[in-house]
C-alpha positions, 0 to 999 in steps of 0.5 A: 248415646250417653246415659246418666246414672241418677243420684241416690236420694238421701245419700251423698252424691256419688261420682257420675258414670257416663256410658258411651257406645264407642268401639273405636278405641278413642279416648272418652270420659267414662265418669267424673267426681269432685276430685277426678275424672275417668278416661276409658275407665282409668281414674285421673287427677285434674289438669289434663287434656283429652281429644279422641286420639290424645291423652295429655297429662303434662302440659296442664298437670295440676293446673288451677284456673288462676294459673292459666297463661297465654302459653297454655292457649298457644299450645292448644292452638297448635293442636289444630282442633275445631273446638276446645272445651275448657272445664274450669273446675267445679264452677264456671269461670271465664278466662280473660280474652287476652289469654284466649287470643291464640284460639280466636285468631286461629278460628278455633272455637272455645266453650267454657264450662264446669268440669262435668259439663265439659266431660259430657259435651266432649263425649257427645261431640267426639261421638259425632266425629268432631275434632274436639279437645277437652281441658279439665282443670282443678 
C-alpha cells in the first residue's frame, strides 16, 4: 500500500515520502523531490534506472530528456522487462517514436510520465510482482 504524506498549507512544498510495505528487499522509491529521488532510503541524483533487482546509475547518469538516443532504448530492450516507465523530469515530455522503436519492436510497454508519477507507478507495479523498470531523468 502506498501512503502519501500531505502538503503543509502555507509552507514550501516538502519532498514527498512514499511508504510501501515490501519486506522482500527489492529496490523501491521511498521518496522524491525536485532535485532527487530516494531509493530504499538512499538519496540519489537523477539519471538512474530502477527495477526490483537492479539499481543502475551509470547508463543514464545525469542524462536530460534532450540527450536521449536510440542506444538508451536499445539498452532498455536488452533488460527484458515487461514495461518501462520513463520519468522525463518535472514535466511530461514524449520522446520521438524513432527513439523508442527498440522497445516497440520487442513488445515492451513504454509509459511516459513526470518523475513523481513514475516513482509512484513503479512502486505499485513492483508491489504486484510485475517486471517493471523505471528510468528517472533530470
